[in-house]
N, C-alpha and C positions, 0 to 999 in steps of 0.2 A: 471351870466357871469363867464366863465371859467377862472381861474387864469393862468397866463403864465407858472408858474412852476408846474401846476397841472398834475398828471400822465394821460396818455391816457386812462387808465382804472383803476378801484379800485380792491384791492385784498382781499382775505378771511381774516377775523379778523380785518379789518379796522373799527374804530369807526366813525359813521356817524350820521347825523340828517336826518331822513327819513320822507317823507310826509305821514301823515295819516289823511284823511278827512279834509284837509285844514290846518293842523297844522304840524310843524316839531317836531319829537319826537326822543329821544335818541335810537340808535340801533347799532347793530354790524353786519357786513356782514358775512353770513354763507356759501353761495355758490355763484359762479359766472359762468354764461354762457357767455363767452367772445365773443364779436363781435365788432370790431373797424373798422369803415369805414374810409378809407384813400384816400383823394383826392390829387393826385400828378400831377406835371407838368414835362413831359419828356424833358430832356435836348436836345435830338436829334432834335426834331421838335417843341418844345413848346406846344404840344398837352396835353390835360387834360385827366386823367384816374381816375376812381373811383374803388378802389380795397379793399379787406379785409386785415387785418393786417398780416395774415399768408402768404401773397404774397409780403411782404416787408422785405428787409434785411437792418437793420440799426435802429437808435434810432427813436422811435415813438414820435416825437414832430414837431410842425409847424416850417418850415424853414430848417429842417434837410435834408442833402443830403443822399439819400438811393438808393438801387437797387430794382426795381420793376419787378415782374414776369409778362411776357407778355403771351397772349393766346397761342403762339407757344412754350412756355416753356423756352424761353430765358429771360435774365435779362437786363434791361436798367437802366441807371442812371437817377434819377429824384429828384425833390425837393418836400417835403410835403407842400402843401398849406393849408390843413384843415384836422382836425381829428374830427370824430363824434363817441362818445361812444354809441353804440346801444346794449350794453350788457344787460343781465337780471340779477339782483341782488336779491337773497333771503336774507332778513335781519331779525334779531331777536330783538324785542323790549325789553325794560327792564322788562316787565311783562310776557315775554315768548312767546308772540304771534309772528307769522311769516307772512311775506308778500313779494311777488315778485314784484319788481319795476324796472323801467328804471332809467338811470343815471340822467335824468332831475328831478327825485323826491328825489334825495339824495344830501346832502351837507356834505362836510368834516367837522369834528369837528373844530370849530373855524372860519368857513366861516360865513360871514355876510349874512343872508337870511332875513333881515328886511329892511325897507325903508332906503336908504342911506341918505335921507334928514333929518332924525330924529336922534338926538343925546341926550345924557343925559343932556347936557346944555339946550336943548329945552324943556325938560320935566317939568311939573308944580310942581317942588319940593317945592316951596314956597306956594303952594296952595293945601294942603294935600287932601282936599275933592274931588279934581279932579284928583288925582294921578292914579285912575283906568281907566282913559280914554285910549283906545287902541292907540298904536303908529301908526299903519297902518290901522286903521279902522276895518272893519268886519272880515278881514282875519288875525288878529294879534294874535289869540289864539295859539301861538307856544310854545312848551316846552315839558315837560314830560307828558306821557299819564295819569299820576296820578294827573294831575292838577285839580282844582276845577271844578265840573260839570257845564255845561251851559244848559240853557233851550232849548226847542225844536226849538223855532224860531231862536235862534242864530245858532243852528246846521245846520238848513236849509240854513241860510245865508252863512255859511262857505263853502258850497258845490259850487264849481266854475262852470261856464258854461261849461268849458272844461270837468269836471268830469261828468256832466249831459250828454254831448254829447257822452262820452265814454260808459256810461251805456246804452244809447239808441242803440248804435251800437253793444254792447255785446249781446243784445237781438236778434240780427240779426240771422234769421234761417239759413242763408247760412254759418255762421261762422264755420270753420273747415270742410266744405264740399269740396269734389273734384268735380270740374265743368269743363265744356267745355266752352271756351271763343271764341265767333265768331269774326273774324276779321271785323272791321267796313268798311274796304275798299273792302274786297272780302268775301262775305257771305258764299262761299263754303269752306273757310279755317277756321280752328279752332285749338286751342291748349288746352291741359289739364292743370289745375292749381288748387292750393289750396287757398281757401278764408281765409284771415287772419284778425286779428284786425288791424285797421288803425295805431295803435301805433307801429306796427312791423317795419315800415319804416319811419324814420324822414324826408326823402328827398322827399317824394311823397305826394302831396295834394290829399285828397280823399273827394269829394263832397258828398252831401246827397243822390244823385241819383246814386252814384258809390260805388264800393267796392274794397278793396285792395286784389290782388291775387299774388301768386308767381308761375311762370310758371314751369312746369315739363320739358318743352322743352329746355329752355335756362337758367333756374334758376333765372331769373330776376323778380323784383317786377313791377307790373303794376297797375294803377288805371283804372278800366274799368266800363263801363255803366252796370247797373244791367240788362237792357233789352238784353244785349249781353251774359248773363251768364245763363247756365242751368246745373243742377246737372247731373253728368256723370253716365250713367247706364252701369256697367261692365258686365251685363248679355247680352249685345248686342254683338252678334258674329261678327258683321260687323266692329267693331272697328279696326283701323289700328294697325300694329305691330311695329310702330316706337319707338324710344328710349323714347320719352316723355310719351307715353301711357304706356310703360312698367314700367317706374319709378312711374307713378301714380297708376298703378295696384299693384305694390309692396307695396306702401304706404297704399293703401286701404285694401289689404288682410293681410299684415304682419307688418304694421306700420314701414316699412323700409324707412328711410329718405335718400334722395339723398346725397351722401358723400360730395359734394361740397356746400351744404346748410349751413353747420357748425352751426346748431342749432337744439335743441330738440323741434320739433314742438308740440309734445303732451304736453310738459311742458309749452310752451308758451300759448297754448289754455287753459290748466287747470288753469294757473295763471290768465288768463282773466276771467274765470268763477268764480274764488274765489274773484276777485275784485267785480264782480257783486253781489255776496252773501254778501260781507262786506257792500255794499251800502245799 
């Protein structure tokens, strides 16, 4: 749970506890690809908007009164209702290893990332032979990476279902491909998009028969059915020359990222691949 006084995003040099195979280990933030999603309520009509932090003037904290940039370029007064840190953090562990993680896999030094119901008063200090009993069960092996080795069975138990699901999806042959997505309502209509890891958007649920894409046409994230996705063939001379296709072509040929995406897509995909290798 995010503390009320916690910053909207973390900065380079911050000491953290970073998740590594089910355990939290000491690390320091080396680089940050900042992306903070800001949900605001416009004062003018009480409507809700979801924008990125570079479209907000004012303090990034829940309840703050800010000015939000609208699609027409004007600014409107609004109140921040929710902040989601979707940044990518590259951290360095105390043994020199590096890993790129989302904010949900990091804790600030001093944060409690163990079971709230367990305290020192409840530990069996008067029964030394049971002192090694884990505080929160199978996933309690948290600490420095130089801790005592565990056997293979324990290692397998530490791998959460969520991590297994991530590994399955990282093996997806569509990941990183530019595709055409057919509209489910009008089969003749389609848009070009990039297939991403489901972890790239915290706000969208991606089911097993779906994949997460980011549209080159409007830059939005979508969860789409796999049956509606087909790899785009840029050798096809009949492709339309609209802006979305041009953006997709630039990415395909020159790795040019749309300016308003505000993220290094290659780095994201490479970090996903490294996660798979670590597993």
